[in-house]
PyMOL commands that place a pseudoatom at each C-alpha (Angstrom):
pseudoatom trace, name=CA, resn=MET, resi=1, chain=A, elem=C, hetatm=0, pos=[0.000, 0.000, 0.000]
pseudoatom trace, name=CA, resn=THR, resi=2, chain=A, elem=C, hetatm=0, pos=[1.444, 3.376, -0.987]
pseudoatom trace, name=CA, resn=ASN, resi=3, chain=A, elem=C, hetatm=0, pos=[1.152, 6.522, 1.077]
pseudoatom trace, name=CA, resn=PRO, resi=4, chain=A, elem=C, hetatm=0, pos=[-0.918, 9.120, -0.873]
pseudoatom trace, name=CA, resn=TYR, resi=5, chain=A, elem=C, hetatm=0, pos=[0.704, 11.947, 1.087]
pseudoatom trace, name=CA, resn=ASP, resi=6, chain=A, elem=C, hetatm=0, pos=[4.259, 10.991, 0.166]
pseudoatom trace, name=CA, resn=LYS, resi=7, chain=A, elem=C, hetatm=0, pos=[4.665, 12.923, -3.092]
pseudoatom trace, name=CA, resn=GLY, resi=8, chain=A, elem=C, hetatm=0, pos=[8.304, 13.824, -2.457]
pseudoatom trace, name=CA, resn=ALA, resi=9, chain=A, elem=C, hetatm=0, pos=[7.730, 17.570, -2.929]
pseudoatom trace, name=CA, resn=THR, resi=10, chain=A, elem=C, hetatm=0, pos=[9.637, 19.927, -0.647]
pseudoatom trace, name=CA, resn=LEU, resi=11, chain=A, elem=C, hetatm=0, pos=[9.197, 23.675, -0.355]
pseudoatom trace, name=CA, resn=GLU, resi=12, chain=A, elem=C, hetatm=0, pos=[12.130, 25.812, 0.676]
pseudoatom trace, name=CA, resn=ALA, resi=13, chain=A, elem=C, hetatm=0, pos=[10.909, 28.381, 3.219]
pseudoatom trace, name=CA, resn=LYS, resi=14, chain=A, elem=C, hetatm=0, pos=[12.731, 31.392, 4.623]
pseudoatom trace, name=CA, resn=VAL, resi=15, chain=A, elem=C, hetatm=0, pos=[12.053, 32.836, 8.081]
pseudoatom trace, name=CA, resn=VAL, resi=16, chain=A, elem=C, hetatm=0, pos=[11.125, 36.531, 7.963]
pseudoatom trace, name=CA, resn=ARG, resi=17, chain=A, elem=C, hetatm=0, pos=[11.180, 38.517, 11.194]
pseudoatom trace, name=CA, resn=CYS, resi=18, chain=A, elem=C, hetatm=0, pos=[11.481, 41.962, 9.612]
pseudoatom trace, name=CA, resn=GLU, resi=19, chain=A, elem=C, hetatm=0, pos=[10.782, 43.171, 6.059]
pseudoatom trace, name=CA, resn=VAL, resi=20, chain=A, elem=C, hetatm=0, pos=[10.106, 46.301, 4.009]
pseudoatom trace, name=CA, resn=ILE, resi=21, chain=A, elem=C, hetatm=0, pos=[6.648, 46.369, 2.441]
pseudoatom trace, name=CA, resn=SER, resi=22, chain=A, elem=C, hetatm=0, pos=[4.676, 48.943, 0.468]
pseudoatom trace, name=CA, resn=ALA, resi=23, chain=A, elem=C, hetatm=0, pos=[2.453, 51.446, 2.241]
pseudoatom trace, name=CA, resn=GLN, resi=24, chain=A, elem=C, hetatm=0, pos=[-0.601, 49.764, 0.703]
pseudoatom trace, name=CA, resn=ALA, resi=25, chain=A, elem=C, hetatm=0, pos=[0.468, 46.328, 1.989]
pseudoatom trace, name=CA, resn=PHE, resi=26, chain=A, elem=C, hetatm=0, pos=[1.168, 47.835, 5.428]
pseudoatom trace, name=CA, resn=LEU, resi=27, chain=A, elem=C, hetatm=0, pos=[-2.305, 49.357, 5.666]
pseudoatom trace, name=CA, resn=ALA, resi=28, chain=A, elem=C, hetatm=0, pos=[-3.857, 46.022, 4.675]
pseudoatom trace, name=CA, resn=LEU, resi=29, chain=A, elem=C, hetatm=0, pos=[-1.736, 44.186, 7.284]
pseudoatom trace, name=CA, resn=LYS, resi=30, chain=A, elem=C, hetatm=0, pos=[-2.590, 46.760, 9.948]
pseudoatom trace, name=CA, resn=GLU, resi=31, chain=A, elem=C, hetatm=0, pos=[-6.297, 46.335, 9.282]
pseudoatom trace, name=CA, resn=ALA, resi=32, chain=A, elem=C, hetatm=0, pos=[-6.273, 42.529, 8.991]
pseudoatom trace, name=CA, resn=SER, resi=33, chain=A, elem=C, hetatm=0, pos=[-3.766, 41.591, 11.744]
pseudoatom trace, name=CA, resn=PRO, resi=34, chain=A, elem=C, hetatm=0, pos=[-2.680, 44.516, 13.925]
pseudoatom trace, name=CA, resn=ALA, resi=35, chain=A, elem=C, hetatm=0, pos=[-1.452, 42.122, 16.654]
pseudoatom trace, name=CA, resn=ASP, resi=36, chain=A, elem=C, hetatm=0, pos=[1.164, 40.718, 14.226]
pseudoatom trace, name=CA, resn=ILE, resi=37, chain=A, elem=C, hetatm=0, pos=[3.003, 44.063, 14.065]
pseudoatom trace, name=CA, resn=LYS, resi=38, chain=A, elem=C, hetatm=0, pos=[5.636, 44.477, 16.773]
pseudoatom trace, name=CA, resn=SER, resi=39, chain=A, elem=C, hetatm=0, pos=[7.007, 47.739, 15.364]
pseudoatom trace, name=CA, resn=SER, resi=40, chain=A, elem=C, hetatm=0, pos=[7.126, 49.718, 12.134]
pseudoatom trace, name=CA, resn=ARG, resi=41, chain=A, elem=C, hetatm=0, pos=[8.983, 52.683, 10.672]
pseudoatom trace, name=CA, resn=PRO, resi=42, chain=A, elem=C, hetatm=0, pos=[9.050, 54.472, 7.328]
pseudoatom trace, name=CA, resn=VAL, resi=43, chain=A, elem=C, hetatm=0, pos=[12.011, 53.803, 5.047]
pseudoatom trace, name=CA, resn=GLY, resi=44, chain=A, elem=C, hetatm=0, pos=[12.946, 56.368, 2.399]
pseudoatom trace, name=CA, resn=PRO, resi=45, chain=A, elem=C, hetatm=0, pos=[13.583, 55.477, -1.237]
pseudoatom trace, name=CA, resn=SER, resi=46, chain=A, elem=C, hetatm=0, pos=[17.032, 54.570, -2.499]
pseudoatom trace, name=CA, resn=LEU, resi=47, chain=A, elem=C, hetatm=0, pos=[18.938, 57.457, -4.047]
pseudoatom trace, name=CA, resn=GLY, resi=48, chain=A, elem=C, hetatm=0, pos=[18.231, 57.811, -7.736]
pseudoatom trace, name=CA, resn=LYS, resi=49, chain=A, elem=C, hetatm=0, pos=[15.133, 55.606, -7.659]
pseudoatom trace, name=CA, resn=PRO, resi=50, chain=A, elem=C, hetatm=0, pos=[11.576, 56.908, -7.877]
pseudoatom trace, name=CA, resn=GLY, resi=51, chain=A, elem=C, hetatm=0, pos=[8.914, 56.063, -5.362]
pseudoatom trace, name=CA, resn=PHE, resi=52, chain=A, elem=C, hetatm=0, pos=[8.053, 56.356, -1.709]
pseudoatom trace, name=CA, resn=GLY, resi=53, chain=A, elem=C, hetatm=0, pos=[10.303, 53.680, -0.322]
pseudoatom trace, name=CA, resn=GLY, resi=54, chain=A, elem=C, hetatm=0, pos=[8.308, 51.520, 2.072]
pseudoatom trace, name=CA, resn=ILE, resi=55, chain=A, elem=C, hetatm=0, pos=[7.471, 50.598, 5.625]
pseudoatom trace, name=CA, resn=GLU, resi=56, chain=A, elem=C, hetatm=0, pos=[9.835, 48.379, 7.613]
pseudoatom trace, name=CA, resn=VAL, resi=57, chain=A, elem=C, hetatm=0, pos=[7.728, 45.992, 9.682]
pseudoatom trace, name=CA, resn=THR, resi=58, chain=A, elem=C, hetatm=0, pos=[8.992, 43.820, 12.528]
pseudoatom trace, name=CA, resn=TYR, resi=59, chain=A, elem=C, hetatm=0, pos=[6.628, 40.961, 13.319]
pseudoatom trace, name=CA, resn=ASN, resi=60, chain=A, elem=C, hetatm=0, pos=[5.690, 39.579, 16.738]
pseudoatom trace, name=CA, resn=THR, resi=61, chain=A, elem=C, hetatm=0, pos=[5.723, 36.067, 15.295]
pseudoatom trace, name=CA, resn=PRO, resi=62, chain=A, elem=C, hetatm=0, pos=[8.125, 35.170, 12.462]
pseudoatom trace, name=CA, resn=LYS, resi=63, chain=A, elem=C, hetatm=0, pos=[6.581, 34.524, 9.038]
pseudoatom trace, name=CA, resn=TYR, resi=64, chain=A, elem=C, hetatm=0, pos=[7.673, 31.863, 6.571]
pseudoatom trace, name=CA, resn=ARG, resi=65, chain=A, elem=C, hetatm=0, pos=[7.987, 32.824, 2.913]
pseudoatom trace, name=CA, resn=VAL, resi=66, chain=A, elem=C, hetatm=0, pos=[8.546, 30.278, 0.168]
pseudoatom trace, name=CA, resn=ALA, resi=67, chain=A, elem=C, hetatm=0, pos=[11.912, 31.012, -1.418]
for i in range(1, 67): cmd.bond("trace and resi %d" % i, "trace and resi %d" % (i + 1))
show_as sticks, trace
zoom trace
């Protein structure tokens, strides 16, 4: 009898404790899960690049992102 759950697929995941996200993504996160945000601060754009920059968010609980 074969195991139907043994497909041999593995996902590589990276632990994220702090990341820079867009202002729009930050507002969505703040509305959906305000308890997940430990701290946040605005980050300016890189010199010579257009745009706002982003918001650096530190999470209370680490997130896992598929690499």
